[in-house]
N, C-alpha and C positions, 0 to 999 in steps of 0.2 A: 119768779118763772124764768127760765131761763130762755132763751131763743131756741127756737126751732127750725133746721131745715126744711127743705121739702121733703124729705123722705123719714124726719122725723125724729134724728137726731140731736142729740143737742151740741150746738155752737159756742165756745169758748170765745167770748169778745178780744178782740186783736188793739193795740192800738198804734199799730202801723203796718204797714202791707209784710205780706211773707217773705220778698226778695229783700228787705231793706234790714234785715239781721241778719243776714249772711252777707250783704255788703259791706257794713259796718265792721264786723269782726273781722275778715278778709283785708279792708281798709288799715283795718288795724294791725292787724298780723305784717302786715308791708312794712306799714311806718315803723313798729318795733323793729323788724330785719334790719333798718334802712337804717335804724339808731344804731344799733349793735355794730353795724358795718361802719358808720362814720365814728363810733368811740373806739372802736379796733385799730383805723386808721390814726387816730390820732395819738393812742397809747403806743404802737409802735412807731410812728414817726419821733417822739419823744423819748422814747425807750433809745432807739437808736441815737439820738442826738445825744444824750446822756452817754452813752455806751461812747462814741465818740470822743465826748470830753474827758471821758475819764483814762482810756485808753493815749489821747493826745497829750494830755497831761503826764503822765507817768512817763511817754517817750522824751515830751521835750525835759520833765527833770534828770533825766538817765543823759540827755545829750547836753544838758549845759551845766548839771551838776560834778558832769565829772572834767576835770582838768586836761587840757592838753599835752602834749610833751613839750612845750616850749613853753608853754606855764608850770610845768613841773621841774623843770630847768630852772626857770626865774625863781624859783623859790628856794630850791635846793642851793643856790648861787648866793640867795639871801641868807639863808641859815647859817653858810660857810663862812660869810662875812662878817655876822653879826659874830658867831664865834670865834674866828679868827680876832676881830678888834678886843674882845673879852678878854682873850689869852693876852695880847700885845698891850693892855692896860693893866692884867695882873703882875706881866717881866715890868713893866715900866714905874709898879707901885713898888715892885719887890727890891727892884735896883736902886729906888731911891732912898730906901729903907735901909738897904747897904751901907750907902753912901752915909745916910745919917749917923748910921753907927759908928764911923769912923771918924768921923767930923764930931762928935760927941765926945770923943773920947776926954775922961779929966785928965788934964795935965795935970805934973805934979811938981 
């Protein structure tokens, strides 16, 4: 038999007071909102730092990756020196070969 109140209506038994359910749901909603806010802040900060690192890396590579005018001139001079050295070595080799031809003539 169900419990009856003084007017004769059936009353369903509750294990908690009427305000407790409302208090718990509202508290959980507030906790959920604060959790999402916290995770959004962490995500935004992490994304911002990652973006800064990527942009900074690209700018650093572009700045340090390209040679300056002095480095370009130095490299050009090194190429010229190398090529001239090879040309001089070839000329010296050809001159020695021509001298060898004259001295290696057969004498009759």
